[in-house]
PDBQT receptor file of N, H, CA, C and O in Angstrom, charges set to zero:
ATOM      1  N   MET A   1       1.158  59.285  78.146  1.00  0.00    +0.000 N 
ATOM      2  CA  MET A   1       0.903  59.932  77.571  1.00  0.00    +0.000 C 
ATOM      3  C   MET A   1       0.974  59.288  76.357  1.00  0.00    +0.000 C 
ATOM      4  O   MET A   1       0.271  59.910  75.561  1.00  0.00    +0.000 OA
ATOM      5  N   ASN A   2       1.330  58.633  76.005  1.00  0.00    +0.000 N 
ATOM      6  H   ASN A   2       1.901  58.127  76.652  1.00  0.00    +0.000 HD
ATOM      7  CA  ASN A   2       1.742  57.705  74.566  1.00  0.00    +0.000 C 
ATOM      8  C   ASN A   2       0.768  56.313  74.716  1.00  0.00    +0.000 C 
ATOM      9  O   ASN A   2       0.496  55.570  73.774  1.00  0.00    +0.000 OA
ATOM     10  N   LEU A   3       0.341  56.149  76.018  1.00  0.00    +0.000 N 
ATOM     11  H   LEU A   3       0.562  56.753  76.783  1.00  0.00    +0.000 HD
ATOM     12  CA  LEU A   3      -0.946  55.227  76.090  1.00  0.00    +0.000 C 
ATOM     13  C   LEU A   3      -1.831  55.434  75.437  1.00  0.00    +0.000 C 
ATOM     14  O   LEU A   3      -2.214  54.722  74.508  1.00  0.00    +0.000 OA
ATOM     15  N   SER A   4      -2.486  56.816  75.943  1.00  0.00    +0.000 N 
ATOM     16  H   SER A   4      -2.174  57.395  76.697  1.00  0.00    +0.000 HD
ATOM     17  CA  SER A   4      -3.495  57.183  75.173  1.00  0.00    +0.000 C 
ATOM     18  C   SER A   4      -3.469  58.119  73.778  1.00  0.00    +0.000 C 
ATOM     19  O   SER A   4      -4.545  58.557  73.371  1.00  0.00    +0.000 OA
ATOM     20  N   TYR A   5      -2.265  58.412  73.072  1.00  0.00    +0.000 N 
ATOM     21  H   TYR A   5      -1.391  58.056  73.403  1.00  0.00    +0.000 HD
ATOM     22  CA  TYR A   5      -1.780  58.264  71.912  1.00  0.00    +0.000 C 
ATOM     23  C   TYR A   5      -2.407  57.282  71.417  1.00  0.00    +0.000 C 
ATOM     24  O   TYR A   5      -3.534  57.414  70.940  1.00  0.00    +0.000 OA
ATOM     25  N   PHE A   6      -1.744  56.106  71.460  1.00  0.00    +0.000 N 
ATOM     26  H   PHE A   6      -0.829  55.999  71.847  1.00  0.00    +0.000 HD
ATOM     27  CA  PHE A   6      -1.647  55.094  70.790  1.00  0.00    +0.000 C 
ATOM     28  C   PHE A   6      -3.289  54.819  70.973  1.00  0.00    +0.000 C 
ATOM     29  O   PHE A   6      -3.884  54.535  69.934  1.00  0.00    +0.000 OA
ATOM     30  N   ASP A   7      -3.859  54.862  71.879  1.00  0.00    +0.000 N 
ATOM     31  H   ASP A   7      -3.376  55.093  72.724  1.00  0.00    +0.000 HD
ATOM     32  CA  ASP A   7      -5.432  54.352  72.317  1.00  0.00    +0.000 C 
ATOM     33  C   ASP A   7      -5.902  55.801  71.064  1.00  0.00    +0.000 C 
ATOM     34  O   ASP A   7      -6.604  55.475  70.107  1.00  0.00    +0.000 OA
ATOM     35  N   TRP A   8      -5.611  56.785  71.150  1.00  0.00    +0.000 N 
ATOM     36  H   TRP A   8      -5.041  57.050  71.928  1.00  0.00    +0.000 HD
ATOM     37  CA  TRP A   8      -6.394  57.355  69.408  1.00  0.00    +0.000 C 
ATOM     38  C   TRP A   8      -5.723  57.717  68.202  1.00  0.00    +0.000 C 
ATOM     39  O   TRP A   8      -6.036  58.548  67.349  1.00  0.00    +0.000 OA
ATOM     40  N   LEU A   9      -4.492  56.748  68.301  1.00  0.00    +0.000 N 
ATOM     41  H   LEU A   9      -4.237  56.073  68.994  1.00  0.00    +0.000 HD
ATOM     42  CA  LEU A   9      -4.674  56.273  66.917  1.00  0.00    +0.000 C 
ATOM     43  C   LEU A   9      -5.281  54.691  66.639  1.00  0.00    +0.000 C 
ATOM     44  O   LEU A   9      -4.810  53.998  65.737  1.00  0.00    +0.000 OA
ATOM     45  N   GLY A  10      -6.138  54.319  67.331  1.00  0.00    +0.000 N 
ATOM     46  H   GLY A  10      -6.520  54.882  68.064  1.00  0.00    +0.000 HD
ATOM     47  CA  GLY A  10      -6.781  53.311  67.233  1.00  0.00    +0.000 C 
ATOM     48  C   GLY A  10      -6.323  52.053  67.660  1.00  0.00    +0.000 C 
ATOM     49  O   GLY A  10      -7.163  51.184  67.891  1.00  0.00    +0.000 OA
ATOM     50  N   ASN A  11      -5.214  51.831  67.794  1.00  0.00    +0.000 N 
ATOM     51  H   ASN A  11      -4.531  52.537  67.607  1.00  0.00    +0.000 HD
ATOM     52  CA  ASN A  11      -4.132  50.925  68.080  1.00  0.00    +0.000 C 
ATOM     53  C   ASN A  11      -3.378  50.414  69.782  1.00  0.00    +0.000 C 
ATOM     54  O   ASN A  11      -2.174  50.253  69.985  1.00  0.00    +0.000 OA
ATOM     55  N   ILE A  12      -4.707  50.215  71.002  1.00  0.00    +0.000 N 
ATOM     56  H   ILE A  12      -5.685  50.345  70.837  1.00  0.00    +0.000 HD
ATOM     57  CA  ILE A  12      -3.391  50.739  71.998  1.00  0.00    +0.000 C 
ATOM     58  C   ILE A  12      -2.481  49.530  72.091  1.00  0.00    +0.000 C 
ATOM     59  O   ILE A  12      -1.651  49.658  72.992  1.00  0.00    +0.000 OA
ATOM     60  N   ASP A  13      -2.413  48.558  71.515  1.00  0.00    +0.000 N 
ATOM     61  H   ASP A  13      -3.088  48.454  70.783  1.00  0.00    +0.000 HD
ATOM     62  CA  ASP A  13      -1.072  47.399  71.486  1.00  0.00    +0.000 C 
ATOM     63  C   ASP A  13       0.292  48.022  70.935  1.00  0.00    +0.000 C 
ATOM     64  O   ASP A  13       1.426  47.553  71.020  1.00  0.00    +0.000 OA
ATOM     65  N   LEU A  14      -0.187  49.344  70.279  1.00  0.00    +0.000 N 
ATOM     66  H   LEU A  14      -1.109  49.726  70.210  1.00  0.00    +0.000 HD
ATOM     67  CA  LEU A  14       1.093  49.817  69.632  1.00  0.00    +0.000 C 
ATOM     68  C   LEU A  14       2.200  50.080  71.046  1.00  0.00    +0.000 C 
ATOM     69  O   LEU A  14       3.429  50.025  71.019  1.00  0.00    +0.000 OA
ATOM     70  N   ILE A  15       1.585  50.282  71.869  1.00  0.00    +0.000 N 
ATOM     71  H   ILE A  15       0.586  50.326  71.891  1.00  0.00    +0.000 HD
ATOM     72  CA  ILE A  15       2.626  50.699  73.069  1.00  0.00    +0.000 C 
ATOM     73  C   ILE A  15       3.570  49.666  73.539  1.00  0.00    +0.000 C 
ATOM     74  O   ILE A  15       4.486  50.154  74.202  1.00  0.00    +0.000 OA
ATOM     75  N   ASN A  16       3.623  48.373  73.393  1.00  0.00    +0.000 N 
ATOM     76  H   ASN A  16       2.879  47.976  72.855  1.00  0.00    +0.000 HD
ATOM     77  CA  ASN A  16       4.205  47.242  73.101  1.00  0.00    +0.000 C 
ATOM     78  C   ASN A  16       5.243  47.076  72.385  1.00  0.00    +0.000 C 
ATOM     79  O   ASN A  16       6.291  46.486  72.646  1.00  0.00    +0.000 OA
ATOM     80  N   ASP A  17       4.763  47.868  71.050  1.00  0.00    +0.000 N 
ATOM     81  H   ASP A  17       3.912  48.348  70.838  1.00  0.00    +0.000 HD
ATOM     82  CA  ASP A  17       6.162  47.826  69.766  1.00  0.00    +0.000 C 
ATOM     83  C   ASP A  17       6.828  48.952  70.211  1.00  0.00    +0.000 C 
ATOM     84  O   ASP A  17       7.806  49.122  69.483  1.00  0.00    +0.000 OA
ATOM     85  N   GLU A  18       6.720  50.189  71.465  1.00  0.00    +0.000 N 
ATOM     86  H   GLU A  18       5.926  50.050  72.057  1.00  0.00    +0.000 HD
ATOM     87  CA  GLU A  18       7.363  51.191  71.322  1.00  0.00    +0.000 C 
ATOM     88  C   GLU A  18       9.245  50.955  71.434  1.00  0.00    +0.000 C 
ATOM     89  O   GLU A  18      10.252  51.177  70.762  1.00  0.00    +0.000 OA
ATOM     90  N   PRO A  19       8.811  50.313  72.874  1.00  0.00    +0.000 N 
ATOM     91  CA  PRO A  19      10.412  49.751  73.212  1.00  0.00    +0.000 C 
ATOM     92  C   PRO A  19      11.615  49.301  71.970  1.00  0.00    +0.000 C 
ATOM     93  O   PRO A  19      12.754  49.671  71.686  1.00  0.00    +0.000 OA
ATOM     94  N   LEU A  20      10.640  48.297  71.446  1.00  0.00    +0.000 N 
ATOM     95  H   LEU A  20       9.715  47.996  71.677  1.00  0.00    +0.000 HD
ATOM     96  CA  LEU A  20      11.622  47.725  70.264  1.00  0.00    +0.000 C 
ATOM     97  C   LEU A  20      12.027  48.606  68.804  1.00  0.00    +0.000 C 
ATOM     98  O   LEU A  20      12.887  48.311  67.974  1.00  0.00    +0.000 OA
ATOM     99  N   SER A  21      11.067  49.809  68.816  1.00  0.00    +0.000 N 
ATOM    100  H   SER A  21      10.368  50.049  69.490  1.00  0.00    +0.000 HD
ATOM    101  CA  SER A  21      11.574  50.780  67.992  1.00  0.00    +0.000 C 
ATOM    102  C   SER A  21      12.808  51.571  68.505  1.00  0.00    +0.000 C 
ATOM    103  O   SER A  21      13.749  51.767  67.736  1.00  0.00    +0.000 OA
ATOM    104  N   TYR A  22      12.840  52.173  70.169  1.00  0.00    +0.000 N 
ATOM    105  H   TYR A  22      12.076  52.014  70.794  1.00  0.00    +0.000 HD
ATOM    106  CA  TYR A  22      13.816  52.511  70.553  1.00  0.00    +0.000 C 
ATOM    107  C   TYR A  22      15.048  51.935  70.023  1.00  0.00    +0.000 C 
ATOM    108  O   TYR A  22      15.799  52.403  69.167  1.00  0.00    +0.000 OA
ATOM    109  N   ALA A  23      15.150  50.601  70.816  1.00  0.00    +0.000 N 
ATOM    110  H   ALA A  23      14.540  50.221  71.512  1.00  0.00    +0.000 HD
ATOM    111  CA  ALA A  23      15.995  49.677  70.372  1.00  0.00    +0.000 C 
ATOM    112  C   ALA A  23      16.536  49.849  69.123  1.00  0.00    +0.000 C 
ATOM    113  O   ALA A  23      17.734  50.127  69.169  1.00  0.00    +0.000 OA
ATOM    114  N   LYS A  24      16.171  49.794  68.274  1.00  0.00    +0.000 N 
ATOM    115  H   LYS A  24      15.198  49.568  68.237  1.00  0.00    +0.000 HD
ATOM    116  CA  LYS A  24      17.070  49.277  66.730  1.00  0.00    +0.000 C 
ATOM    117  C   LYS A  24      17.539  50.916  66.209  1.00  0.00    +0.000 C 
ATOM    118  O   LYS A  24      17.767  51.040  65.005  1.00  0.00    +0.000 OA
ATOM    119  N   VAL A  25      17.648  51.863  66.895  1.00  0.00    +0.000 N 
ATOM    120  H   VAL A  25      17.463  51.762  67.873  1.00  0.00    +0.000 HD
ATOM    121  CA  VAL A  25      18.275  53.178  66.716  1.00  0.00    +0.000 C 
ATOM    122  C   VAL A  25      19.740  52.997  67.589  1.00  0.00    +0.000 C 
ATOM    123  O   VAL A  25      20.091  53.121  68.763  1.00  0.00    +0.000 OA
ATOM    124  N   THR A  26      20.376  52.625  66.283  1.00  0.00    +0.000 N 
ATOM    125  H   THR A  26      20.091  52.525  65.330  1.00  0.00    +0.000 HD
ATOM    126  CA  THR A  26      21.495  52.563  66.453  1.00  0.00    +0.000 C 
ATOM    127  C   THR A  26      22.452  54.149  66.668  1.00  0.00    +0.000 C 
ATOM    128  O   THR A  26      22.083  55.094  65.970  1.00  0.00    +0.000 OA
ATOM    129  N   THR A  27      23.747  54.381  67.717  1.00  0.00    +0.000 N 
ATOM    130  H   THR A  27      24.047  53.613  68.284  1.00  0.00    +0.000 HD
ATOM    131  CA  THR A  27      24.870  55.464  67.576  1.00  0.00    +0.000 C 
ATOM    132  C   THR A  27      25.208  55.818  66.143  1.00  0.00    +0.000 C 
ATOM    133  O   THR A  27      25.337  57.002  65.828  1.00  0.00    +0.000 OA
ATOM    134  N   ASN A  28      25.329  55.020  65.422  1.00  0.00    +0.000 N 
ATOM    135  H   ASN A  28      25.225  54.059  65.677  1.00  0.00    +0.000 HD
ATOM    136  CA  ASN A  28      25.365  55.469  63.559  1.00  0.00    +0.000 C 
ATOM    137  C   ASN A  28      24.371  56.423  63.391  1.00  0.00    +0.000 C 
ATOM    138  O   ASN A  28      24.545  57.591  63.042  1.00  0.00    +0.000 OA
ATOM    139  N   ASP A  29      23.039  55.729  63.725  1.00  0.00    +0.000 N 
ATOM    140  H   ASP A  29      22.897  54.780  64.009  1.00  0.00    +0.000 HD
ATOM    141  CA  ASP A  29      22.005  56.299  62.826  1.00  0.00    +0.000 C 
ATOM    142  C   ASP A  29      21.501  57.539  63.813  1.00  0.00    +0.000 C 
ATOM    143  O   ASP A  29      20.404  57.979  63.468  1.00  0.00    +0.000 OA
ATOM    144  N   ILE A  30      22.233  58.350  65.264  1.00  0.00    +0.000 N 
ATOM    145  H   ILE A  30      23.124  57.993  65.545  1.00  0.00    +0.000 HD
ATOM    146  CA  ILE A  30      21.704  59.484  65.596  1.00  0.00    +0.000 C 
ATOM    147  C   ILE A  30      23.226  60.102  64.893  1.00  0.00    +0.000 C 
ATOM    148  O   ILE A  30      23.257  61.296  64.594  1.00  0.00    +0.000 OA
ATOM    149  N   LYS A  31      24.280  59.358  64.690  1.00  0.00    +0.000 N 
ATOM    150  H   LYS A  31      24.254  58.388  64.933  1.00  0.00    +0.000 HD
ATOM    151  CA  LYS A  31      25.354  60.450  64.610  1.00  0.00    +0.000 C 
ATOM    152  C   LYS A  31      25.503  60.779  63.144  1.00  0.00    +0.000 C 
ATOM    153  O   LYS A  31      26.338  61.595  62.754  1.00  0.00    +0.000 OA
ATOM    154  N   ARG A  32      24.662  60.116  62.319  1.00  0.00    +0.000 N 
ATOM    155  H   ARG A  32      23.984  59.454  62.637  1.00  0.00    +0.000 HD
ATOM    156  CA  ARG A  32      24.517  60.151  60.985  1.00  0.00    +0.000 C 
ATOM    157  C   ARG A  32      23.537  61.473  61.316  1.00  0.00    +0.000 C 
ATOM    158  O   ARG A  32      24.011  62.607  61.241  1.00  0.00    +0.000 OA
ATOM    159  N   LEU A  33      22.293  61.271  61.645  1.00  0.00    +0.000 N 
ATOM    160  H   LEU A  33      21.908  60.350  61.705  1.00  0.00    +0.000 HD
ATOM    161  CA  LEU A  33      21.328  62.350  62.001  1.00  0.00    +0.000 C 
ATOM    162  C   LEU A  33      21.418  63.922  61.981  1.00  0.00    +0.000 C 
ATOM    163  O   LEU A  33      20.741  64.830  61.499  1.00  0.00    +0.000 OA
ATOM    164  N   ALA A  34      22.633  63.815  62.769  1.00  0.00    +0.000 N 
ATOM    165  H   ALA A  34      23.183  63.077  63.161  1.00  0.00    +0.000 HD
ATOM    166  CA  ALA A  34      22.479  65.213  63.998  1.00  0.00    +0.000 C 
ATOM    167  C   ALA A  34      23.794  65.938  63.005  1.00  0.00    +0.000 C 
ATOM    168  O   ALA A  34      23.908  67.164  62.994  1.00  0.00    +0.000 OA
ATOM    169  N   SER A  35      24.735  65.067  62.204  1.00  0.00    +0.000 N 
ATOM    170  H   SER A  35      24.643  64.071  62.213  1.00  0.00    +0.000 HD
ATOM    171  CA  SER A  35      25.327  65.075  61.296  1.00  0.00    +0.000 C 
ATOM    172  C   SER A  35      24.919  66.360  59.891  1.00  0.00    +0.000 C 
ATOM    173  O   SER A  35      25.457  67.395  59.497  1.00  0.00    +0.000 OA
ATOM    174  N   GLN A  36      23.497  65.442  59.437  1.00  0.00    +0.000 N 
ATOM    175  H   GLN A  36      23.060  64.602  59.757  1.00  0.00    +0.000 HD
ATOM    176  CA  GLN A  36      22.818  66.576  59.058  1.00  0.00    +0.000 C 
ATOM    177  C   GLN A  36      21.783  67.872  59.342  1.00  0.00    +0.000 C 
ATOM    178  O   GLN A  36      21.379  68.774  58.609  1.00  0.00    +0.000 OA
ATOM    179  N   THR A  37      21.595  67.604  60.464  1.00  0.00    +0.000 N 
ATOM    180  H   THR A  37      21.924  66.870  61.059  1.00  0.00    +0.000 HD
ATOM    181  CA  THR A  37      20.467  68.365  61.097  1.00  0.00    +0.000 C 
ATOM    182  C   THR A  37      21.600  69.747  61.641  1.00  0.00    +0.000 C 
ATOM    183  O   THR A  37      21.546  70.864  61.127  1.00  0.00    +0.000 OA
ATOM    184  N   PHE A  38      22.514  69.391  62.685  1.00  0.00    +0.000 N 
ATOM    185  H   PHE A  38      22.558  68.484  63.102  1.00  0.00    +0.000 HD
ATOM    186  CA  PHE A  38      23.346  70.312  62.789  1.00  0.00    +0.000 C 
ATOM    187  C   PHE A  38      24.390  71.160  62.352  1.00  0.00    +0.000 C 
ATOM    188  O   PHE A  38      25.319  71.241  63.155  1.00  0.00    +0.000 OA
ATOM    189  N   VAL A  39      24.508  71.825  61.295  1.00  0.00    +0.000 N 
ATOM    190  H   VAL A  39      23.753  71.759  60.642  1.00  0.00    +0.000 HD
ATOM    191  CA  VAL A  39      25.159  72.384  60.027  1.00  0.00    +0.000 C 
ATOM    192  C   VAL A  39      25.279  73.849  59.942  1.00  0.00    +0.000 C 
ATOM    193  O   VAL A  39      24.251  74.444  59.616  1.00  0.00    +0.000 OA
ATOM    194  N   PRO A  40      26.342  74.548  60.175  1.00  0.00    +0.000 N 
ATOM    195  CA  PRO A  40      26.039  76.415  60.125  1.00  0.00    +0.000 C 
ATOM    196  C   PRO A  40      25.558  76.677  58.967  1.00  0.00    +0.000 C 
ATOM    197  O   PRO A  40      26.086  77.709  58.551  1.00  0.00    +0.000 OA
ATOM    198  N   GLU A  41      24.928  76.318  58.347  1.00  0.00    +0.000 N 
ATOM    199  H   GLU A  41      24.499  75.480  58.685  1.00  0.00    +0.000 HD
ATOM    200  CA  GLU A  41      24.031  76.799  57.596  1.00  0.00    +0.000 C 
ATOM    201  C   GLU A  41      22.217  77.013  58.062  1.00  0.00    +0.000 C 
ATOM    202  O   GLU A  41      21.269  77.637  57.586  1.00  0.00    +0.000 OA
ATOM    203  N   LYS A  42      22.418  76.181  59.148  1.00  0.00    +0.000 N 
ATOM    204  H   LYS A  42      23.188  75.674  59.535  1.00  0.00    +0.000 HD
ATOM    205  CA  LYS A  42      21.461  75.902  59.683  1.00  0.00    +0.000 C 
ATOM    206  C   LYS A  42      21.119  76.668  61.498  1.00  0.00    +0.000 C 
ATOM    207  O   LYS A  42      20.255  76.579  62.370  1.00  0.00    +0.000 OA
ATOM    208  N   CYS A  43      22.106  77.215  61.321  1.00  0.00    +0.000 N 
ATOM    209  H   CYS A  43      22.808  77.287  60.612  1.00  0.00    +0.000 HD
ATOM    210  CA  CYS A  43      22.737  78.165  62.353  1.00  0.00    +0.000 C 
ATOM    211  C   CYS A  43      22.377  79.380  62.673  1.00  0.00    +0.000 C 
ATOM    212  O   CYS A  43      22.698  80.289  61.908  1.00  0.00    +0.000 OA
ATOM    213  N   SER A  44      21.532  79.709  64.029  1.00  0.00    +0.000 N 
ATOM    214  H   SER A  44      21.271  78.970  64.650  1.00  0.00    +0.000 HD
ATOM    215  CA  SER A  44      21.048  81.351  64.345  1.00  0.00    +0.000 C 
ATOM    216  C   SER A  44      21.646  81.371  65.828  1.00  0.00    +0.000 C 
ATOM    217  O   SER A  44      21.833  80.434  66.604  1.00  0.00    +0.000 OA
ATOM    218  N   THR A  45      21.853  82.554  65.952  1.00  0.00    +0.000 N 
ATOM    219  H   THR A  45      21.701  83.316  65.321  1.00  0.00    +0.000 HD
ATOM    220  CA  THR A  45      22.440  83.180  67.038  1.00  0.00    +0.000 C 
ATOM    221  C   THR A  45      21.924  84.575  67.268  1.00  0.00    +0.000 C 
ATOM    222  O   THR A  45      21.753  85.619  66.639  1.00  0.00    +0.000 OA
ATOM    223  N   LEU A  46      21.723  83.979  68.733  1.00  0.00    +0.000 N 
ATOM    224  H   LEU A  46      21.862  83.130  69.245  1.00  0.00    +0.000 HD
ATOM    225  CA  LEU A  46      21.270  85.309  69.392  1.00  0.00    +0.000 C 
ATOM    226  C   LEU A  46      21.529  85.792  70.071  1.00  0.00    +0.000 C 
ATOM    227  O   LEU A  46      21.576  85.170  71.132  1.00  0.00    +0.000 OA
ATOM    228  N   TYR A  47      22.020  87.630  70.129  1.00  0.00    +0.000 N 
ATOM    229  H   TYR A  47      21.982  88.135  69.267  1.00  0.00    +0.000 HD
ATOM    230  CA  TYR A  47      22.427  88.538  71.248  1.00  0.00    +0.000 C 
ATOM    231  C   TYR A  47      21.653  89.352  72.090  1.00  0.00    +0.000 C 
ATOM    232  O   TYR A  47      20.819  90.241  71.921  1.00  0.00    +0.000 OA
ATOM    233  N   TYR A  48      22.215  88.743  73.125  1.00  0.00    +0.000 N 
ATOM    234  H   TYR A  48      22.893  88.020  73.263  1.00  0.00    +0.000 HD
ATOM    235  CA  TYR A  48      21.657  89.922  74.704  1.00  0.00    +0.000 C 
ATOM    236  C   TYR A  48      22.239  90.989  74.629  1.00  0.00    +0.000 C 
ATOM    237  O   TYR A  48      23.441  90.786  74.459  1.00  0.00    +0.000 OA
ATOM    238  N   LEU A  49      21.973  92.107  74.672  1.00  0.00    +0.000 N 
ATOM    239  H   LEU A  49      20.996  92.271  74.811  1.00  0.00    +0.000 HD
ATOM    240  CA  LEU A  49      22.006  93.013  74.958  1.00  0.00    +0.000 C 
ATOM    241  C   LEU A  49      21.499  94.125  76.570  1.00  0.00    +0.000 C 
ATOM    242  O   LEU A  49      20.443  94.100  77.203  1.00  0.00    +0.000 OA
ATOM    243  N   LYS A  50      22.601  94.882  76.760  1.00  0.00    +0.000 N 
ATOM    244  H   LYS A  50      23.458  94.902  76.246  1.00  0.00    +0.000 HD
ATOM    245  CA  LYS A  50      22.000  95.434  77.711  1.00  0.00    +0.000 C 
ATOM    246  C   LYS A  50      21.677  96.539  77.186  1.00  0.00    +0.000 C 
ATOM    247  O   LYS A  50      22.462  97.031  76.375  1.00  0.00    +0.000 OA
ATOM    248  N   LYS A  51      20.079  97.422  77.599  1.00  0.00    +0.000 N 
ATOM    249  H   LYS A  51      19.442  97.022  78.257  1.00  0.00    +0.000 HD
ATOM    250  CA  LYS A  51      18.994  98.150  77.674  1.00  0.00    +0.000 C 
ATOM    251  C   LYS A  51      19.984  99.033  77.367  1.00  0.00    +0.000 C 
ATOM    252  O   LYS A  51      20.956  98.850  78.100  1.00  0.00    +0.000 OA
ATOM    253  N   GLY A  52      20.165 100.083  76.435  1.00  0.00    +0.000 N 
ATOM    254  H   GLY A  52      19.376 100.232  75.840  1.00  0.00    +0.000 HD
ATOM    255  CA  GLY A  52      20.635 101.142  76.105  1.00  0.00    +0.000 C 
ATOM    256  C   GLY A  52      21.471 101.258  75.102  1.00  0.00    +0.000 C 
ATOM    257  O   GLY A  52      21.700 102.295  74.479  1.00  0.00    +0.000 OA
ATOM    258  N   GLN A  53      22.028 100.012  74.891  1.00  0.00    +0.000 N 
ATOM    259  H   GLN A  53      21.842  99.170  75.397  1.00  0.00    +0.000 HD
ATOM    260  CA  GLN A  53      23.180  99.857  73.929  1.00  0.00    +0.000 C 
ATOM    261  C   GLN A  53      22.825  99.459  72.400  1.00  0.00    +0.000 C 
ATOM    262  O   GLN A  53      23.727  99.319  71.574  1.00  0.00    +0.000 OA
TER     263      GLN A  53
């Protein structure tokens, strides 16, 4: 799928740079983004109830 995406972008050689992009992501990057994304203010709760309740 990625190969066709880079072809659609007009530069199929970008597929060779993709692993380098992933390698640049650090544990701290993931922790920082997770702490910004997963906050109580953005939380939703779904309740499943039996029919008739």
